[in-house]
PQR file with spaces between the fields and no chain letter, atoms N, CA, C, O and H, PARSE charges and radii, in Angstrom:
ATOM       1  N    UNK     1      67.669  -37.637 -148.762 -0.4000 1.5000
ATOM       2  CA   UNK     1      67.386  -36.777 -147.465 -0.0000 2.0000
ATOM       3  C    UNK     1      68.393  -37.407 -146.875  0.5500 1.7000
ATOM       4  O    UNK     1      68.841  -36.482 -146.197 -0.5500 1.4000
ATOM       5  N    UNK     2      69.338  -38.686 -146.560 -0.4000 1.5000
ATOM       6  CA   UNK     2      69.890  -39.599 -145.759 -0.0000 2.0000
ATOM       7  C    UNK     2      71.656  -38.089 -146.558  0.5500 1.7000
ATOM       8  O    UNK     2      72.790  -37.999 -146.088 -0.5500 1.4000
ATOM       9  H    UNK     2      68.974  -39.438 -147.110  0.4000 1.0000
ATOM      10  N    UNK     3      71.301  -37.616 -147.266 -0.4000 1.5000
ATOM      11  CA   UNK     3      72.613  -36.879 -146.965 -0.0000 2.0000
ATOM      12  C    UNK     3      72.598  -35.271 -146.413  0.5500 1.7000
ATOM      13  O    UNK     3      73.549  -34.504 -146.261 -0.5500 1.4000
ATOM      14  H    UNK     3      70.379  -37.689 -147.649  0.4000 1.0000
ATOM      15  N    UNK     4      71.132  -35.060 -146.169 -0.4000 1.5000
ATOM      16  CA   UNK     4      71.487  -33.613 -146.220 -0.0000 2.0000
ATOM      17  C    UNK     4      71.286  -32.489 -146.474  0.5500 1.7000
ATOM      18  O    UNK     4      71.200  -31.410 -145.888 -0.5500 1.4000
ATOM      19  H    UNK     4      70.360  -35.683 -146.293  0.4000 1.0000
ATOM      20  N    UNK     5      71.181  -33.130 -148.050 -0.4000 1.5000
ATOM      21  CA   UNK     5      70.568  -31.813 -149.584 -0.0000 2.0000
ATOM      22  C    UNK     5      69.219  -31.550 -149.404  0.5500 1.7000
ATOM      23  O    UNK     5      68.908  -30.413 -149.761 -0.5500 1.4000
ATOM      24  H    UNK     5      71.252  -34.006 -148.526  0.4000 1.0000
ATOM      25  N    UNK     6      67.995  -32.470 -148.811 -0.4000 1.5000
ATOM      26  CA   UNK     6      66.901  -31.515 -149.328 -0.0000 2.0000
ATOM      27  C    UNK     6      66.223  -30.769 -147.795  0.5500 1.7000
ATOM      28  O    UNK     6      66.197  -30.935 -146.576 -0.5500 1.4000
ATOM      29  H    UNK     6      68.247  -33.394 -148.522  0.4000 1.0000
ATOM      30  N    UNK     7      66.029  -30.410 -148.224 -0.4000 1.5000
ATOM      31  CA   UNK     7      64.859  -29.343 -147.168 -0.0000 2.0000
ATOM      32  C    UNK     7      64.300  -30.526 -146.352  0.5500 1.7000
ATOM      33  O    UNK     7      64.411  -31.692 -146.732 -0.5500 1.4000
ATOM      34  H    UNK     7      66.051  -30.275 -149.215  0.4000 1.0000
ATOM      35  N    UNK     8      63.525  -30.054 -144.895 -0.4000 1.5000
ATOM      36  CA   UNK     8      62.989  -31.098 -143.951 -0.0000 2.0000
ATOM      37  C    UNK     8      61.442  -30.652 -144.193  0.5500 1.7000
ATOM      38  O    UNK     8      60.365  -31.176 -143.909 -0.5500 1.4000
ATOM      39  H    UNK     8      63.434  -29.107 -144.587  0.4000 1.0000
ATOM      40  N    UNK     9      61.715  -29.789 -144.662 -0.4000 1.5000
ATOM      41  CA   UNK     9      59.581  -29.164 -145.243 -0.0000 2.0000
ATOM      42  C    UNK     9      59.179  -30.123 -145.988  0.5500 1.7000
ATOM      43  O    UNK     9      58.290  -30.973 -145.939 -0.5500 1.4000
ATOM      44  H    UNK     9      62.590  -29.364 -144.894  0.4000 1.0000
ATOM      45  N    UNK    10      60.404  -29.682 -147.032 -0.4000 1.5000
ATOM      46  CA   UNK    10      60.174  -31.182 -148.905 -0.0000 2.0000
ATOM      47  C    UNK    10      59.668  -32.071 -148.063  0.5500 1.7000
ATOM      48  O    UNK    10      58.506  -32.148 -147.662 -0.5500 1.4000
ATOM      49  H    UNK    10      61.126  -28.992 -147.072  0.4000 1.0000
ATOM      50  N    UNK    11      61.197  -33.196 -147.637 -0.4000 1.5000
ATOM      51  CA   UNK    11      60.443  -34.550 -147.391 -0.0000 2.0000
ATOM      52  C    UNK    11      59.900  -34.595 -146.654  0.5500 1.7000
ATOM      53  O    UNK    11      59.639  -35.789 -146.805 -0.5500 1.4000
ATOM      54  H    UNK    11      62.140  -33.134 -147.962  0.4000 1.0000
ATOM      55  N    UNK    12      58.698  -34.011 -144.728 -0.4000 1.5000
ATOM      56  CA   UNK    12      57.202  -33.953 -144.838 -0.0000 2.0000
ATOM      57  C    UNK    12      56.236  -34.501 -145.584  0.5500 1.7000
ATOM      58  O    UNK    12      55.464  -35.445 -145.419 -0.5500 1.4000
ATOM      59  H    UNK    12      58.910  -33.041 -144.606  0.4000 1.0000
ATOM      60  N    UNK    13      56.633  -32.897 -147.343 -0.4000 1.5000
ATOM      61  CA   UNK    13      55.267  -33.187 -147.271 -0.0000 2.0000
ATOM      62  C    UNK    13      55.730  -34.101 -148.637  0.5500 1.7000
ATOM      63  O    UNK    13      54.697  -34.305 -149.275 -0.5500 1.4000
ATOM      64  H    UNK    13      57.260  -32.130 -147.478  0.4000 1.0000
ATOM      65  N    UNK    14      56.888  -34.722 -149.316 -0.4000 1.5000
ATOM      66  CA   UNK    14      56.735  -36.066 -150.017 -0.0000 2.0000
ATOM      67  C    UNK    14      56.156  -37.072 -148.674  0.5500 1.7000
ATOM      68  O    UNK    14      55.234  -37.800 -149.044 -0.5500 1.4000
ATOM      69  H    UNK    14      57.727  -34.557 -148.798  0.4000 1.0000
ATOM      70  N    UNK    15      56.423  -37.189 -147.620 -0.4000 1.5000
ATOM      71  CA   UNK    15      55.884  -38.074 -147.012 -0.0000 2.0000
ATOM      72  C    UNK    15      54.214  -38.094 -146.783  0.5500 1.7000
ATOM      73  O    UNK    15      53.573  -39.129 -146.968 -0.5500 1.4000
ATOM      74  H    UNK    15      57.172  -36.598 -147.320  0.4000 1.0000
ATOM      75  N    UNK    16      53.412  -36.480 -146.242 -0.4000 1.5000
ATOM      76  CA   UNK    16      52.209  -36.633 -146.810 -0.0000 2.0000
ATOM      77  C    UNK    16      51.702  -37.409 -147.904  0.5500 1.7000
ATOM      78  O    UNK    16      50.844  -38.288 -147.983 -0.5500 1.4000
ATOM      79  H    UNK    16      53.933  -35.639 -146.093  0.4000 1.0000
ATOM      80  N    UNK    17      52.659  -36.703 -148.937 -0.4000 1.5000
ATOM      81  CA   UNK    17      51.704  -37.115 -149.908 -0.0000 2.0000
ATOM      82  C    UNK    17      51.311  -39.071 -150.255  0.5500 1.7000
ATOM      83  O    UNK    17      50.257  -39.673 -150.463 -0.5500 1.4000
ATOM      84  H    UNK    17      53.356  -35.989 -148.872  0.4000 1.0000
ATOM      85  N    UNK    18      52.551  -39.445 -150.179 -0.4000 1.5000
ATOM      86  CA   UNK    18      52.941  -40.776 -149.657 -0.0000 2.0000
ATOM      87  C    UNK    18      52.063  -41.493 -149.438  0.5500 1.7000
ATOM      88  O    UNK    18      51.401  -42.240 -150.158 -0.5500 1.4000
ATOM      89  H    UNK    18      53.407  -38.957 -150.011  0.4000 1.0000
ATOM      90  N    UNK    19      52.045  -41.191 -148.074 -0.4000 1.5000
ATOM      91  CA   UNK    19      49.886  -41.079 -147.029 -0.0000 2.0000
ATOM      92  C    UNK    19      49.119  -41.129 -147.869  0.5500 1.7000
ATOM      93  O    UNK    19      48.700  -42.240 -148.193 -0.5500 1.4000
ATOM      94  H    UNK    19      52.583  -40.584 -147.490  0.4000 1.0000
ATOM      95  N    UNK    20      48.721  -40.147 -148.429 -0.4000 1.5000
ATOM      96  CA   UNK    20      47.204  -39.818 -148.614 -0.0000 2.0000
ATOM      97  C    UNK    20      47.378  -40.515 -150.473  0.5500 1.7000
ATOM      98  O    UNK    20      46.562  -40.218 -151.346 -0.5500 1.4000
ATOM      99  H    UNK    20      49.062  -39.244 -148.165  0.4000 1.0000
ATOM     100  N    UNK    21      48.628  -41.463 -150.725 -0.4000 1.5000
ATOM     101  CA   UNK    21      47.818  -41.883 -151.907 -0.0000 2.0000
ATOM     102  C    UNK    21      48.087  -43.225 -152.041  0.5500 1.7000
ATOM     103  O    UNK    21      47.879  -43.945 -153.017 -0.5500 1.4000
ATOM     104  H    UNK    21      49.291  -41.704 -150.016  0.4000 1.0000
ATOM     105  N    UNK    22      48.939  -43.705 -150.152 -0.4000 1.5000
ATOM     106  CA   UNK    22      48.974  -44.795 -149.519 -0.0000 2.0000
ATOM     107  C    UNK    22      47.283  -44.810 -149.304  0.5500 1.7000
ATOM     108  O    UNK    22      46.676  -45.225 -150.292 -0.5500 1.4000
ATOM     109  H    UNK    22      49.108  -43.120 -149.359  0.4000 1.0000
ATOM     110  N    UNK    23      46.664  -44.513 -148.445 -0.4000 1.5000
ATOM     111  CA   UNK    23      45.011  -44.485 -148.221 -0.0000 2.0000
ATOM     112  C    UNK    23      43.864  -44.341 -149.360  0.5500 1.7000
ATOM     113  O    UNK    23      42.644  -44.462 -149.253 -0.5500 1.4000
ATOM     114  H    UNK    23      47.157  -44.176 -147.643  0.4000 1.0000
ATOM     115  N    UNK    24      44.958  -43.935 -150.881 -0.4000 1.5000
ATOM     116  CA   UNK    24      44.119  -44.210 -152.107 -0.0000 2.0000
ATOM     117  C    UNK    24      44.319  -45.305 -152.668  0.5500 1.7000
ATOM     118  O    UNK    24      43.312  -45.859 -153.109 -0.5500 1.4000
ATOM     119  H    UNK    24      45.949  -43.836 -150.967  0.4000 1.0000
ATOM     120  N    UNK    25      45.671  -46.009 -152.854 -0.4000 1.5000
ATOM     121  CA   UNK    25      45.334  -47.470 -152.954 -0.0000 2.0000
ATOM     122  C    UNK    25      44.136  -48.512 -151.803  0.5500 1.7000
ATOM     123  O    UNK    25      43.084  -49.081 -152.093 -0.5500 1.4000
ATOM     124  H    UNK    25      46.489  -45.559 -152.495  0.4000 1.0000
ATOM     125  N    UNK    26      44.711  -48.432 -150.772 -0.4000 1.5000
ATOM     126  CA   UNK    26      43.844  -49.299 -150.655 -0.0000 2.0000
ATOM     127  C    UNK    26      42.885  -49.125 -150.464  0.5500 1.7000
ATOM     128  O    UNK    26      42.318  -50.216 -150.521 -0.5500 1.4000
ATOM     129  H    UNK    26      45.566  -47.970 -150.536  0.4000 1.0000
ATOM     130  N    UNK    27      42.034  -48.178 -150.181 -0.4000 1.5000
ATOM     131  CA   UNK    27      40.703  -47.928 -151.108 -0.0000 2.0000
ATOM     132  C    UNK    27      40.627  -48.215 -152.416  0.5500 1.7000
ATOM     133  O    UNK    27      39.488  -48.283 -152.877 -0.5500 1.4000
ATOM     134  H    UNK    27      42.495  -47.292 -150.135  0.4000 1.0000
ATOM     135  N    UNK    28      41.739  -48.446 -153.306 -0.4000 1.5000
ATOM     136  CA   UNK    28      40.336  -48.407 -154.264 -0.0000 2.0000
ATOM     137  C    UNK    28      40.957  -50.801 -154.541  0.5500 1.7000
ATOM     138  O    UNK    28      40.778  -51.541 -155.508 -0.5500 1.4000
ATOM     139  H    UNK    28      42.665  -48.391 -152.931  0.4000 1.0000
ATOM     140  N    UNK    29      41.556  -51.048 -153.299 -0.4000 1.5000
ATOM     141  CA   UNK    29      42.179  -52.340 -153.574 -0.0000 2.0000
ATOM     142  C    UNK    29      40.843  -52.610 -152.746  0.5500 1.7000
ATOM     143  O    UNK    29      39.970  -52.983 -153.530 -0.5500 1.4000
ATOM     144  H    UNK    29      41.701  -50.447 -152.513  0.4000 1.0000
ATOM     145  N    UNK    30      40.316  -52.543 -151.240 -0.4000 1.5000
ATOM     146  CA   UNK    30      38.940  -53.261 -151.296 -0.0000 2.0000
ATOM     147  C    UNK    30      38.125  -52.915 -151.694  0.5500 1.7000
ATOM     148  O    UNK    30      37.182  -53.558 -151.232 -0.5500 1.4000
ATOM     149  H    UNK    30      41.026  -52.240 -150.604  0.4000 1.0000
ATOM     150  N    UNK    31      37.686  -51.929 -152.615 -0.4000 1.5000
ATOM     151  CA   UNK    31      36.227  -51.851 -153.224 -0.0000 2.0000
ATOM     152  C    UNK    31      36.477  -52.692 -154.999  0.5500 1.7000
ATOM     153  O    UNK    31      35.480  -52.659 -155.721 -0.5500 1.4000
ATOM     154  H    UNK    31      38.452  -51.407 -152.990  0.4000 1.0000
ATOM     155  N    UNK    32      37.977  -53.492 -155.674 -0.4000 1.5000
ATOM     156  CA   UNK    32      38.002  -54.125 -156.148 -0.0000 2.0000
ATOM     157  C    UNK    32      38.196  -55.827 -156.144  0.5500 1.7000
ATOM     158  O    UNK    32      38.358  -56.812 -156.865 -0.5500 1.4000
ATOM     159  H    UNK    32      38.786  -53.519 -155.088  0.4000 1.0000
ATOM     160  N    UNK    33      38.011  -55.251 -154.426 -0.4000 1.5000
ATOM     161  CA   UNK    33      38.237  -57.135 -154.061 -0.0000 2.0000
ATOM     162  C    UNK    33      36.665  -56.863 -153.687  0.5500 1.7000
ATOM     163  O    UNK    33      35.969  -57.406 -154.545 -0.5500 1.4000
ATOM     164  H    UNK    33      37.879  -54.451 -153.840  0.4000 1.0000
ATOM     165  N    UNK    34      35.994  -56.306 -152.844 -0.4000 1.5000
ATOM     166  CA   UNK    34      34.757  -56.810 -153.422 -0.0000 2.0000
ATOM     167  C    UNK    34      33.593  -57.104 -154.487  0.5500 1.7000
ATOM     168  O    UNK    34      32.407  -57.433 -154.433 -0.5500 1.4000
ATOM     169  H    UNK    34      36.559  -55.865 -152.146  0.4000 1.0000
ATOM     170  N    UNK    35      34.960  -56.691 -155.928 -0.4000 1.5000
ATOM     171  CA   UNK    35      33.623  -56.966 -157.653 -0.0000 2.0000
ATOM     172  C    UNK    35      33.978  -57.736 -157.475  0.5500 1.7000
ATOM     173  O    UNK    35      33.280  -58.627 -157.961 -0.5500 1.4000
ATOM     174  H    UNK    35      35.923  -56.424 -155.972  0.4000 1.0000
ATOM     175  N    UNK    36      35.605  -58.448 -156.501 -0.4000 1.5000
ATOM     176  CA   UNK    36      35.537  -59.908 -157.029 -0.0000 2.0000
ATOM     177  C    UNK    36      35.158  -60.566 -156.294  0.5500 1.7000
ATOM     178  O    UNK    36      35.355  -60.554 -155.079 -0.5500 1.4000
ATOM     179  H    UNK    36      36.172  -57.724 -156.107  0.4000 1.0000
ATOM     180  N    UNK    37      34.087  -61.771 -157.384 -0.4000 1.5000
ATOM     181  CA   UNK    37      34.261  -63.526 -156.700 -0.0000 2.0000
ATOM     182  C    UNK    37      34.363  -64.093 -157.472  0.5500 1.7000
ATOM     183  O    UNK    37      34.496  -63.595 -158.589 -0.5500 1.4000
ATOM     184  H    UNK    37      33.926  -61.781 -158.371  0.4000 1.0000
ATOM     185  N    UNK    38      34.351  -65.897 -157.200 -0.4000 1.5000
ATOM     186  CA   UNK    38      34.772  -66.983 -157.178 -0.0000 2.0000
ATOM     187  C    UNK    38      34.164  -68.122 -157.100  0.5500 1.7000
ATOM     188  O    UNK    38      33.887  -68.965 -156.246 -0.5500 1.4000
ATOM     189  H    UNK    38      34.243  -66.302 -156.292  0.4000 1.0000
ATOM     190  N    UNK    39      33.949  -67.825 -158.847 -0.4000 1.5000
ATOM     191  CA   UNK    39      32.760  -69.333 -159.169 -0.0000 2.0000
ATOM     192  C    UNK    39      33.037  -70.445 -158.351  0.5500 1.7000
ATOM     193  O    UNK    39      34.232  -70.740 -158.366 -0.5500 1.4000
ATOM     194  H    UNK    39      34.175  -67.140 -159.540  0.4000 1.0000
ATOM     195  N    UNK    40      32.296  -71.191 -157.609 -0.4000 1.5000
ATOM     196  CA   UNK    40      32.040  -72.359 -157.020 -0.0000 2.0000
ATOM     197  C    UNK    40      31.487  -73.752 -157.745  0.5500 1.7000
ATOM     198  O    UNK    40      30.369  -73.655 -158.251 -0.5500 1.4000
ATOM     199  H    UNK    40      31.325  -70.951 -157.597  0.4000 1.0000
ATOM     200  N    UNK    41      32.091  -74.906 -157.835 -0.4000 1.5000
ATOM     201  CA   UNK    41      31.210  -76.357 -158.451 -0.0000 2.0000
ATOM     202  C    UNK    41      31.042  -77.172 -157.410  0.5500 1.7000
ATOM     203  O    UNK    41      31.809  -77.929 -156.815 -0.5500 1.4000
ATOM     204  H    UNK    41      32.999  -74.985 -157.424  0.4000 1.0000
ATOM     205  N    UNK    42      29.434  -76.779 -157.232 -0.4000 1.5000
ATOM     206  CA   UNK    42      28.672  -77.937 -156.310 -0.0000 2.0000
ATOM     207  C    UNK    42      28.626  -79.296 -156.867  0.5500 1.7000
ATOM     208  O    UNK    42      28.364  -79.636 -158.021 -0.5500 1.4000
ATOM     209  H    UNK    42      28.811  -76.164 -157.715  0.4000 1.0000
ATOM     210  N    UNK    43      29.050  -80.308 -155.428 -0.4000 1.5000
ATOM     211  CA   UNK    43      28.651  -81.056 -155.755 -0.0000 2.0000
ATOM     212  C    UNK    43      28.277  -82.616 -156.931  0.5500 1.7000
ATOM     213  O    UNK    43      28.833  -83.681 -157.199 -0.5500 1.4000
ATOM     214  H    UNK    43      29.263  -80.032 -154.490  0.4000 1.0000
ATOM     215  N    UNK    44      26.585  -81.635 -157.464 -0.4000 1.5000
ATOM     216  CA   UNK    44      25.556  -81.130 -158.076 -0.0000 2.0000
ATOM     217  C    UNK    44      25.585  -81.366 -159.374  0.5500 1.7000
ATOM     218  O    UNK    44      24.772  -81.979 -160.066 -0.5500 1.4000
ATOM     219  H    UNK    44      26.133  -80.770 -157.247  0.4000 1.0000
ATOM     220  N    UNK    45      27.171  -80.525 -159.836 -0.4000 1.5000
ATOM     221  CA   UNK    45      27.211  -80.085 -160.971 -0.0000 2.0000
ATOM     222  C    UNK    45      26.672  -78.736 -160.638  0.5500 1.7000
ATOM     223  O    UNK    45      27.686  -78.063 -160.822 -0.5500 1.4000
ATOM     224  H    UNK    45      27.832  -80.027 -159.274  0.4000 1.0000
ATOM     225  N    UNK    46      25.440  -77.613 -160.148 -0.4000 1.5000
ATOM     226  CA   UNK    46      25.728  -76.432 -160.620 -0.0000 2.0000
ATOM     227  C    UNK    46      27.159  -75.834 -159.872  0.5500 1.7000
ATOM     228  O    UNK    46      28.159  -76.269 -159.300 -0.5500 1.4000
ATOM     229  H    UNK    46      24.616  -78.160 -159.999  0.4000 1.0000
ATOM     230  N    UNK    47      26.447  -74.323 -160.349 -0.4000 1.5000
ATOM     231  CA   UNK    47      27.742  -73.479 -160.646 -0.0000 2.0000
ATOM     232  C    UNK    47      27.508  -71.542 -158.686  0.5500 1.7000
ATOM     233  O    UNK    47      27.018  -70.458 -158.370 -0.5500 1.4000
ATOM     234  H    UNK    47      25.635  -73.970 -160.813  0.4000 1.0000
ATOM     235  N    UNK    48      27.932  -72.110 -158.490 -0.4000 1.5000
ATOM     236  CA   UNK    48      27.794  -70.936 -157.786 -0.0000 2.0000
ATOM     237  C    UNK    48      28.537  -69.836 -157.632  0.5500 1.7000
ATOM     238  O    UNK    48      29.644  -69.741 -158.162 -0.5500 1.4000
ATOM     239  H    UNK    48      28.330  -72.991 -158.746  0.4000 1.0000
ATOM     240  N    UNK    49      27.893  -68.679 -156.728 -0.4000 1.5000
ATOM     241  CA   UNK    49      29.548  -67.243 -156.518 -0.0000 2.0000
ATOM     242  C    UNK    49      29.289  -67.188 -154.917  0.5500 1.7000
ATOM     243  O    UNK    49      28.261  -67.179 -154.240 -0.5500 1.4000
ATOM     244  H    UNK    49      26.994  -68.756 -156.298  0.4000 1.0000
ATOM     245  N    UNK    50      30.685  -67.153 -154.604 -0.4000 1.5000
ATOM     246  CA   UNK    50      31.336  -66.897 -153.020 -0.0000 2.0000
ATOM     247  C    UNK    50      31.954  -65.956 -153.193  0.5500 1.7000
ATOM     248  O    UNK    50      32.759  -65.984 -154.125 -0.5500 1.4000
ATOM     249  H    UNK    50      31.521  -67.160 -155.154  0.4000 1.0000
ATOM     250  N    UNK    51      31.804  -64.405 -152.146 -0.4000 1.5000
ATOM     251  CA   UNK    51      32.074  -63.776 -152.197 -0.0000 2.0000
ATOM     252  C    UNK    51      33.876  -63.956 -152.006  0.5500 1.7000
ATOM     253  O    UNK    51      34.429  -64.644 -151.148 -0.5500 1.4000
ATOM     254  H    UNK    51      31.150  -64.383 -151.390  0.4000 1.0000
ATOM     255  N    UNK    52      34.448  -63.245 -152.917 -0.4000 1.5000
ATOM     256  CA   UNK    52      36.147  -63.119 -152.021 -0.0000 2.0000
ATOM     257  C    UNK    52      36.673  -62.431 -151.328  0.5500 1.7000
ATOM     258  O    UNK    52      36.566  -61.247 -151.006 -0.5500 1.4000
ATOM     259  H    UNK    52      33.999  -62.686 -153.614  0.4000 1.0000
ATOM     260  N    UNK    53      37.640  -63.709 -150.941 -0.4000 1.5000
ATOM     261  CA   UNK    53      38.495  -64.045 -148.996 -0.0000 2.0000
ATOM     262  C    UNK    53      39.150  -63.312 -149.849  0.5500 1.7000
ATOM     263  O    UNK    53      39.197  -63.480 -151.067 -0.5500 1.4000
ATOM     264  H    UNK    53      37.727  -64.670 -151.202  0.4000 1.0000
ATOM     265  N    UNK    54      40.045  -61.880 -148.762 -0.4000 1.5000
ATOM     266  CA   UNK    54      41.601  -61.712 -149.012 -0.0000 2.0000
ATOM     267  C    UNK    54      42.707  -62.706 -148.129  0.5500 1.7000
ATOM     268  O    UNK    54      42.308  -63.192 -147.071 -0.5500 1.4000
ATOM     269  H    UNK    54      40.007  -61.743 -147.772  0.4000 1.0000
ATOM     270  N    UNK    55      44.113  -62.988 -148.605 -0.4000 1.5000
ATOM     271  CA   UNK    55      44.710  -63.518 -147.772 -0.0000 2.0000
ATOM     272  C    UNK    55      45.010  -62.512 -147.074  0.5500 1.7000
ATOM     273  O    UNK    55      44.524  -62.441 -145.945 -0.5500 1.4000
ATOM     274  H    UNK    55      44.438  -62.593 -149.464  0.4000 1.0000
ATOM     275  N    UNK    56      45.694  -61.698 -147.446 -0.4000 1.5000
ATOM     276  CA   UNK    56      46.466  -60.859 -146.971 -0.0000 2.0000
ATOM     277  C    UNK    56      46.067  -60.507 -145.669  0.5500 1.7000
ATOM     278  O    UNK    56      45.226  -61.049 -144.951 -0.5500 1.4000
ATOM     279  H    UNK    56      46.088  -61.756 -148.363  0.4000 1.0000
ATOM     280  N    UNK    57      47.001  -59.229 -145.393 -0.4000 1.5000
ATOM     281  CA   UNK    57      46.992  -59.046 -144.052 -0.0000 2.0000
ATOM     282  C    UNK    57      46.529  -57.571 -143.516  0.5500 1.7000
ATOM     283  O    UNK    57      46.695  -56.589 -144.239 -0.5500 1.4000
ATOM     284  H    UNK    57      47.684  -58.789 -145.976  0.4000 1.0000
ATOM     285  N    UNK    58      46.201  -57.508 -142.789 -0.4000 1.5000
ATOM     286  CA   UNK    58      45.303  -56.526 -142.861 -0.0000 2.0000
ATOM     287  C    UNK    58      45.615  -55.738 -141.665  0.5500 1.7000
ATOM     288  O    UNK    58      44.964  -54.726 -141.405 -0.5500 1.4000
ATOM     289  H    UNK    58      46.067  -58.306 -142.201  0.4000 1.0000
């Protein structure tokens, strides 16, 4: 890219492809996070599930 050997049209196509892949990956990650549940043990010894809370920046 910096050498100027790759045509601009090809660079733009690669950028667009990367943007689409990023959206797919973010969507899959969000779906996975929704499926994850955390097991929490209560004081009385019973177990409950609570939703996964992401700590990553949005």
